[in-house]
C-alpha positions as a Markdown table, in Angstrom:
| # | Residue | x | y | z |
|---|---|---|---|---|
| 1 | Met | -10.9 | 7.6 | 5.9 |
| 2 | Val | -7.9 | 7.6 | 3.7 |
| 3 | Lys | -8.0 | 5.9 | 0.3 |
| 4 | Val | -5.0 | 3.8 | -0.7 |
| 5 | Glu | -4.3 | 2.3 | -4.1 |
| 6 | Ile | -1.5 | 0.3 | -5.7 |
| 7 | Asp | -0.9 | 0.1 | -9.4 |
| 8 | Leu | -0.1 | -3.6 | -9.3 |
| 9 | Glu | 1.2 | -3.7 | -12.9 |
| 10 | Gly | 3.9 | -1.2 | -12.0 |
| 11 | Cys | 5.0 | -2.8 | -8.7 |
| 12 | Ile | 8.6 | -4.0 | -8.9 |
| 13 | Gln | 8.5 | -6.1 | -5.8 |
| 14 | Cys | 11.1 | -4.1 | -3.9 |
| 15 | Gly | 9.3 | -4.6 | -0.5 |
| 16 | Arg | 9.8 | -1.1 | 0.8 |
| 17 | Cys | 6.1 | -0.6 | 1.5 |
| 18 | Tyr | 5.5 | -3.9 | 3.4 |
| 19 | Asp | 9.0 | -4.5 | 4.8 |
| 20 | Glu | 10.1 | -1.1 | 5.8 |
| 21 | Ala | 7.4 | 1.6 | 5.6 |
| 22 | Cys | 4.0 | 0.2 | 6.6 |
| 23 | Ser | 3.4 | -3.5 | 7.2 |
| 24 | Asp | 0.0 | -2.6 | 8.8 |
| 25 | Ile | -1.5 | -1.7 | 5.5 |
| 26 | Phe | 0.6 | -3.4 | 2.8 |
| 27 | Ile | 1.3 | -7.2 | 2.6 |
| 28 | Gln | 3.6 | -9.2 | 0.4 |
| 29 | Thr | 2.1 | -11.7 | -2.1 |
| 30 | Asp | 3.6 | -15.0 | -3.1 |
| 31 | Asp | 5.2 | -13.4 | -6.1 |
| 32 | Gly | 6.6 | -10.5 | -4.1 |
| 33 | Thr | 4.2 | -7.8 | -5.2 |
| 34 | Ser | 2.4 | -5.6 | -2.7 |
| 35 | Asn | -1.3 | -5.8 | -1.8 |
| 36 | Ile | -3.5 | -4.0 | 0.6 |
| 37 | Ser | -4.1 | -6.0 | 3.7 |
| 38 | Glu | -7.5 | -7.8 | 3.6 |
| 39 | Lys | -8.6 | -5.9 | 6.7 |
| 40 | Tyr | -8.6 | -2.6 | 4.7 |
| 41 | Arg | -9.6 | -3.8 | 1.2 |
| 42 | Thr | -12.6 | -2.2 | -0.5 |
| 43 | Ser | -12.8 | -3.7 | -4.0 |
| 44 | Gly | -9.7 | -5.9 | -4.6 |
| 45 | Pro | -6.1 | -6.4 | -3.5 |
| 46 | Glu | -5.1 | -3.1 | -5.0 |
| 47 | Ala | -7.5 | -0.7 | -3.3 |
| 48 | Gly | -8.5 | 0.0 | 0.3 |
| 49 | Glu | -9.4 | 2.6 | 2.9 |
| 50 | Val | -7.6 | 3.1 | 6.2 |
| 51 | Pro | -8.4 | 5.2 | 9.3 |
| 52 | Glu | -7.1 | 8.8 | 9.4 |
| 53 | Asn | -4.6 | 7.9 | 12.1 |
| 54 | Met | -2.8 | 5.7 | 9.6 |
| 55 | Phe | -2.3 | 8.5 | 7.0 |
| 56 | Asp | 1.4 | 9.0 | 8.0 |
| 57 | Cys | 2.1 | 5.3 | 7.6 |
| 58 | Ala | 0.5 | 5.2 | 4.1 |
| 59 | Ala | 2.2 | 8.4 | 3.1 |
| 60 | Lys | 5.6 | 7.0 | 4.1 |
| 61 | Ala | 5.0 | 3.9 | 2.0 |
| 62 | Ala | 4.0 | 6.1 | -1.0 |
| 63 | Glu | 7.1 | 8.3 | -0.6 |
| 64 | Glu | 9.5 | 5.3 | -0.3 |
| 65 | Cys | 8.1 | 3.5 | -3.4 |
| 66 | Pro | 10.8 | 3.9 | -6.0 |
| 67 | Val | 8.3 | 3.6 | -8.9 |
| 68 | Asp | 5.5 | 5.7 | -7.4 |
| 69 | Val | 2.8 | 3.1 | -7.7 |
| 70 | Ile | 1.1 | 3.9 | -4.4 |
| 71 | Ser | -1.4 | 6.7 | -4.2 |
| 72 | Ile | -3.2 | 8.0 | -1.2 |
| 73 | Gln | -6.1 | 10.4 | -0.9 |
| 74 | Lys | -7.8 | 11.9 | 2.2 |
């Protein structure tokens, strides 16, 4: 499994992770910030685990985030 986390305080609501990079993992909240999809959450909206085959998707979202608030760990 791949661990994915979002620093919600640093999210600037640009939408790159959920609109462009990886809508399977990231979702938009009512205020525009990003959350981990409920399907993959482990402890709250900011943390989750996804299958290994979704690593590239998560990595793309982390790369495209202009404020580097997405972290992934194998």
